[in-house]
N, C-alpha and C positions, 0 to 999 in steps of 0.2 A: 679699607677695605672692613666690607660685614660679615660680622663671624654671623655663624650659622648654625643652625641651633648645637644639631650635636658638638661645635667652639665655645659654648656659653654652658656645654652640657661639662667638657671637659674641665672648662678652666674654675665653673660653682668645683666644682664634683674635686675636685688638686683647694683649692682655696680653702673647707673642711678639711682636706686631708681625710675622705674617705676611702676606701676602698671598693669597684666593681660592686664588688658579691655584697658588701653591708649596706651601699646604698640599694641595691634590687629589693634584699630582704625588707628593708626599711620603709619603702612605698608596695610595694607588696606585687612582685616583676621578676623574673628571671634573669641572671646578668651576663645571658645573651643577649635578651632586650634590651639593658644599658648597653652595651656592646654596638647594640643596630642605633641603639639612639646617635650613639654615641659619633662614630659610620658616618650620622647623617644617610642611612641605608632606611629607616620609614622615621613617623613618629611617633609617638603614643598619642593614643585615643585623647579622651577631653577629658577621664575623671586617672588616666594618671597626667597627667598631665597636670590639676588640677596639686594631685599631691605631691609632684615636681617642686611646683615653686612653693607648695605652698612648706615643703621641706628644706630648700632654701631662704625662703624667704625674699623672693624675690615674683611678679606680677606672672599672670602668664601673658600680657603685652610684651615682655618683654623678650620673654623666651621664646618667641612666634614670631619676633620684627629683626 
């Protein structure tokens, strides 16, 4: 089974043991945005996607595929 974007966000965030609020602050979005990304309500803008991939040290391709 393939993981969704939100599933990958959850796995990466839990692996780093970082709460949503702190992740939101680190990448410059609201905590509600993190929740929406993790619940696959919507995907981040390209700019935010790059910040997420940089923070977790993964490629944007990994997050999107």
